C-alpha positions as CSV (number, residue, x, y, z in Angstrom):
1,M,14.5,2.1,-1.7
2,T,12.3,-0.3,0.3
3,E,9.5,-2.4,-1.2
4,N,6.9,-0.2,0.3
5,Q,8.4,2.9,-0.9
6,L,8.7,1.5,-4.3
7,R,5.1,0.9,-4.1
8,Q,4.3,4.4,-2.9
9,K,6.6,5.9,-5.8
10,V,4.4,4.3,-8.4
11,A,1.2,5.5,-6.6
12,D,2.7,9.1,-6.4
13,I,3.6,9.2,-10.1
14,I,-0.1,8.2,-11.1
15,N,-1.7,10.3,-8.6
16,A,0.2,13.4,-10.0
17,W,-1.8,12.8,-13.2
18,V,-5.2,13.1,-11.4
19,G,-7.2,15.7,-13.2
20,A,-5.8,15.2,-16.7
21,T,-8.1,15.2,-19.7
22,K,-7.4,14.3,-23.3
23,G,-5.2,17.0,-24.8
24,S,-4.1,18.4,-21.4
25,A,-0.4,18.8,-20.6
26,K,-0.7,15.9,-18.1
27,H,-2.2,13.6,-20.6
28,L,0.3,14.5,-23.2
29,E,3.0,13.7,-20.6
30,I,1.6,10.1,-20.1
31,L,1.6,9.6,-23.9
32,E,5.2,10.9,-24.3
33,I,6.3,8.7,-21.5
34,Y,4.6,5.8,-23.2
35,N,5.5,6.4,-26.8
36,S,9.1,6.9,-25.7
37,H,9.7,3.6,-24.2
38,K,11.2,1.0,-26.4
39,P,10.4,-1.6,-27.4
40,L,6.9,0.1,-28.1
41,A,4.2,-2.5,-27.5
42,R,3.2,-3.8,-30.7
43,G,4.9,-1.1,-32.4
44,Y,1.7,1.2,-31.9
45,T,2.1,4.7,-31.1
46,M,-0.5,6.1,-29.0
47,K,-2.7,9.1,-30.2
48,V,-4.4,11.9,-28.2
49,T,-7.6,10.6,-29.4
50,D,-7.0,7.1,-28.0
51,A,-8.4,5.3,-24.9
52,Y,-5.3,5.5,-22.5
53,C,-6.3,3.6,-19.4
54,A,-3.5,0.9,-20.1
55,A,-0.9,3.5,-21.2
56,T,-1.4,5.4,-18.1
57,V,-0.6,2.3,-15.9
58,S,2.4,1.6,-18.3
59,A,3.7,5.2,-18.1
60,A,3.4,5.1,-14.2
61,Y,5.5,1.7,-14.3
62,I,8.1,3.2,-16.9
63,K,8.5,6.4,-14.9
64,A,9.0,4.3,-11.7
65,G,11.8,2.4,-13.5
66,I,10.1,-1.1,-13.4
67,A,8.5,-1.6,-16.6
68,E,10.8,-4.5,-17.6
69,Y,9.3,-6.4,-14.6
70,T,5.8,-5.4,-15.4
71,G,5.5,-5.1,-19.1
72,T,3.9,-2.3,-20.9
73,E,0.8,-2.2,-23.1
74,C,-1.9,0.1,-24.8
75,G,-4.6,-2.5,-24.5
76,V,-6.2,-4.0,-21.3
77,E,-6.7,-7.7,-22.4
78,K,-3.2,-7.8,-23.9
79,F,-1.8,-6.3,-20.6
80,T,-3.4,-9.2,-18.6
81,V,-1.7,-11.8,-21.1
82,I,1.8,-10.4,-20.5
83,A,1.0,-10.5,-16.7
84,K,0.2,-14.1,-16.9
85,E,3.4,-15.0,-18.9
86,K,5.4,-13.0,-16.3
87,G,3.7,-14.8,-13.4
88,I,2.1,-11.6,-11.7
89,W,-1.4,-12.2,-12.7
90,V,-3.8,-12.8,-9.7
91,E,-7.2,-14.3,-10.9
92,N,-8.9,-14.0,-7.7
93,D,-11.7,-11.4,-7.8
94,A,-11.4,-11.5,-3.8
95,H,-8.0,-10.8,-3.7
96,T,-6.8,-7.9,-1.4
97,P,-4.3,-5.6,-3.4
98,K,-1.6,-3.5,-2.4
99,I,-0.4,-0.1,-3.5
100,G,1.3,-0.3,-6.8
101,D,-0.8,-3.3,-8.1
102,A,-3.0,-2.9,-11.0
103,C,-6.8,-3.7,-11.1
104,V,-8.3,-4.9,-14.2
105,Y,-12.1,-4.6,-14.9
106,D,-14.7,-6.3,-16.7
107,W,-17.7,-4.2,-17.2
108,D,-19.9,-7.2,-18.2
109,D,-19.1,-9.0,-14.6
110,T,-22.4,-10.1,-12.9
111,G,-20.9,-10.2,-9.5
112,K,-21.4,-14.0,-9.3
113,G,-18.5,-16.3,-8.9
114,D,-15.1,-15.4,-10.3
115,C,-15.0,-13.2,-13.3
116,T,-13.2,-14.8,-16.4
117,G,-14.3,-12.2,-18.9
118,A,-12.2,-10.0,-21.3
119,G,-10.6,-7.0,-19.2
120,D,-12.2,-3.7,-20.4
121,H,-10.4,-1.1,-18.1
122,I,-7.4,-1.0,-15.7
123,G,-5.9,1.3,-13.0
124,I,-3.4,1.3,-10.2
125,V,-4.3,0.7,-6.5
126,T,-3.2,3.9,-4.7
127,Q,-4.8,3.3,-1.2
128,A,-5.3,-0.1,0.1
129,G,-7.6,-1.3,2.9
130,T,-9.1,-4.4,4.6
131,S,-12.4,-3.9,3.0
132,S,-12.0,-1.5,0.0
133,F,-9.2,0.3,-2.0
134,V,-8.8,2.9,-4.2
135,V,-7.7,3.0,-7.7
136,T,-6.4,5.8,-9.7
137,E,-7.3,5.3,-13.6
138,G,-6.8,7.1,-16.8
139,N,-9.7,7.5,-19.3
140,M,-12.4,7.6,-16.9
141,S,-15.6,9.0,-17.9
142,G,-14.9,12.3,-19.8
143,G,-11.4,10.9,-20.7
144,K,-9.9,12.2,-17.4
145,V,-7.6,10.6,-14.9
146,G,-9.3,10.1,-11.6
147,K,-10.0,7.9,-8.8
148,R,-12.5,5.0,-8.1
149,T,-13.1,3.4,-4.5
150,M,-13.9,-0.3,-4.9
151,A,-14.9,-3.0,-2.3
152,I,-12.9,-6.1,-1.9
153,N,-14.3,-8.8,-4.2
154,G,-16.6,-6.1,-5.7
155,K,-18.5,-6.4,-8.9
156,Y,-16.5,-5.7,-12.1
157,I,-13.3,-6.9,-10.7
158,R,-11.5,-8.9,-13.6
159,G,-8.2,-9.6,-11.5
160,F,-5.1,-8.0,-10.5
161,I,-1.6,-7.5,-12.0
162,C,0.6,-7.9,-8.8
163,P,4.3,-7.1,-9.5
164,D,6.9,-8.7,-7.1
165,F,7.7,-5.4,-5.7
166,A,10.0,-6.9,-2.8
167,A,12.1,-8.7,-5.5
168,I,12.3,-5.7,-7.8
169,A,13.4,-3.4,-5.0
170,K,16.1,-5.9,-4.3
171,K,17.2,-5.9,-7.8
172,L,17.3,-2.1,-7.9
173,G,19.5,-2.1,-5.1
174,G,17.0,-1.7,-2.2
175,T,15.3,-4.0,0.4
176,S,12.0,-5.5,1.2
177,G,9.5,-3.9,3.6
178,G,10.7,-3.3,7.3
179,T,13.8,-1.4,6.5
180,D,14.4,2.5,7.2
181,T,15.7,4.7,4.6
182,A,19.4,4.3,6.1
183,G,19.2,0.5,5.3
184,G,18.9,-0.8,8.9
185,P,15.9,-3.0,10.0
186,T,13.2,-1.5,11.8
187,I,11.4,-4.7,13.3
188,Y,12.4,-8.0,14.4
189,T,10.5,-11.3,14.8
190,V,11.4,-13.4,18.0
191,K,12.9,-16.6,17.0
192,S,13.5,-19.8,19.5
193,G,16.3,-19.1,21.6
194,D,16.2,-15.4,21.4
195,T,16.6,-13.1,24.4
196,L,16.3,-9.0,24.5
197,S,20.0,-9.0,25.2
198,K,20.8,-11.1,22.2
199,I,18.6,-9.2,20.2
200,A,20.0,-5.9,21.4
201,S,23.5,-7.0,20.9
202,T,22.8,-8.1,17.2
203,Y,21.4,-4.9,16.2
204,G,23.3,-2.4,18.1
205,T,21.0,-1.2,20.6
206,T,20.3,-1.8,24.4
207,V,17.9,-3.9,26.4
208,D,16.4,-0.9,28.1
209,T,15.7,0.9,24.7
210,L,13.9,-2.5,23.3
211,A,11.9,-2.8,26.5
212,E,11.0,0.9,26.4
213,I,9.9,1.3,22.9
214,N,8.0,-2.0,22.9
215,A,6.4,-1.4,26.4
216,I,7.8,-4.8,27.8
217,Q,7.3,-5.1,31.5
218,N,9.4,-8.4,31.9
219,R,12.6,-8.4,30.2
220,N,13.0,-12.1,30.6
221,L,9.7,-12.9,28.9
222,I,9.4,-12.6,25.2
223,R,7.7,-15.1,22.9
224,V,8.4,-16.7,19.6
225,G,6.7,-15.0,16.7
226,Q,6.3,-11.7,18.6
227,V,7.1,-8.7,16.5
228,L,9.6,-6.1,18.0
229,M,10.3,-2.4,17.2
230,L,14.2,-1.8,16.9
231,Q,13.8,1.9,16.6
232,D,11.7,4.5,18.2
233,T,10.2,5.9,14.7
234,P,7.1,6.1,13.0
235,Q,8.6,3.9,10.4
236,A,9.1,1.0,12.8
237,A,5.6,1.4,14.3
238,A,4.0,1.3,10.8
239,D,6.4,-1.6,9.6
240,K,5.3,-3.5,12.9
241,L,1.6,-2.9,12.2
242,E,2.1,-4.2,8.7
243,A,3.9,-7.2,9.8
244,L,1.0,-8.0,12.0
245,G,-1.5,-7.6,9.2
246,V,-3.1,-4.5,10.7
247,I,-2.1,-2.0,7.8
248,N,-0.7,-2.5,4.3
249,S,0.9,0.8,3.6
250,P,3.3,1.7,6.3
251,D,5.4,4.2,4.3
252,Y,2.3,6.2,3.6
253,W,1.5,6.4,7.5
254,A,5.2,6.8,8.5
255,D,5.8,9.5,6.0
256,A,2.5,11.4,6.9
257,A,3.7,11.2,10.7
258,E,7.1,12.3,10.3
259,A,5.9,15.2,8.0
260,G,3.6,16.4,10.5
261,K,0.5,15.9,8.2
262,V,-1.7,14.7,10.9
263,Q,-1.3,15.9,14.4
264,Y,-0.7,13.1,17.1
265,L,-0.1,10.4,14.2
266,E,3.2,9.5,15.3
267,I,1.8,9.1,18.8
268,L,-1.0,7.0,17.7
269,L,1.3,4.8,15.6
270,K,3.7,4.0,18.4
271,K,1.2,3.6,21.1
272,A,-0.9,1.4,18.8
273,A,2.2,-0.7,18.0
274,Q,3.2,-1.3,21.3
275,T,-0.4,-2.4,22.2
276,I,-1.5,-4.5,19.3
277,T,-0.5,-8.2,18.8
278,R,-2.5,-9.3,16.1
279,A,-5.0,-8.1,13.4
280,G,-8.7,-7.8,14.1
281,A,-12.0,-7.6,12.2
282,R,-12.0,-3.6,11.7
283,T,-14.6,-1.7,13.3
284,D,-17.7,-0.7,11.2
285,T,-17.1,3.2,11.7
286,P,-14.2,5.4,12.8
287,E,-16.2,6.5,15.8
288,A,-16.2,2.9,16.9
289,G,-12.3,2.6,16.4
290,V,-11.8,5.7,18.3
291,A,-13.9,4.4,21.1
292,A,-11.9,1.0,21.1
293,L,-8.7,3.0,21.0
294,V,-9.6,4.9,24.1
295,A,-10.7,2.1,25.9
296,A,-7.4,0.3,25.2
297,G,-5.5,3.2,26.3
298,V,-3.7,4.0,23.0
299,I,-5.3,7.6,22.6
300,N,-6.6,10.1,25.1
301,T,-7.6,12.6,22.7
302,P,-10.9,11.4,21.3
303,D,-12.3,14.7,20.3
304,Y,-9.4,15.6,18.1
305,W,-9.7,12.2,16.1
306,L,-13.5,12.3,15.7
307,A,-13.4,16.0,14.5
308,N,-10.5,15.2,12.0
309,Y,-10.6,11.7,10.8
310,D,-11.9,12.8,7.3
311,T,-9.5,15.4,6.9
312,F,-6.7,13.3,5.5
313,P,-6.9,10.4,3.1
314,S,-7.7,6.8,4.6
315,L,-7.4,8.2,8.1
316,D,-10.9,7.0,8.8
317,L,-9.9,3.4,7.6
318,L,-6.7,3.6,9.9
319,L,-8.8,4.3,12.9
320,C,-11.2,1.4,12.0
321,A,-8.3,-1.2,11.6
322,L,-6.5,-0.1,14.6
323,G,-9.7,0.0,16.7
324,G,-10.5,-3.4,15.5
325,A,-7.2,-4.7,16.3
326,V,-7.2,-3.6,19.9
327,K,-10.7,-4.9,20.8
């Protein structure tokens, strides 16, 4: 399992509990997972009537098999203390989190300067973007598990718990991002002295293949720092876009493309990865993103994207990010 797959696993686990209310089957599952984990934090057994946002985050990490690296808690403020002790606490309100990180809230935050108050609530980031992110949380209004969209550096953000998913994945026998499910690398960053022939020989492919999937016109001209796709797959395209800083959830998009959840998504990812060389300021609207992608020759079906960008989670954000990067 790669780092990004592990992050997505955590998100999938907590998202499966969305809709839970106190006393429901899903809520009881959360408590069962939390209370069965030993050692029990502070020796306290969670009850059905208890506030359970921290327990929900803990249960997701427990079920994902990474609790020893994240810690577990039933109290938010104590959770932040544990995170600080483990060196995975990020104090900066303006931090851009990734999927699987935990967002801690302080409802007394004024929105001015860095919030240093006590943590009141917590959830796990399940969608990440350049200007906003989505958090799945237990014990929201009405005692339910639900989702909240937050702006980067938004009011009420106390800080973030950011487990080292790359290191955890390796300890669990996996790899960091940029590796396919078979264990082979999907992308490569050109270094001094590299040639396409040398790279092709190293990774068991051909110069023709590398030139084709990366849309390289002059096979004798590659530059240091250039990110190349080693495979003609949605995963390779998504991994390259992540490496360039355009997206930060490559497995989410690669899986959606491979599963056919969004028509033309595979083509979009591959063409964007061939065209984009760096991240850019995202467009303000998906319509503007589509227009930029059309102008850059990345897509030729604008009507489809304009009619469907709101039919799949975060597709509008993807179009804004890609559109901004090709401008």
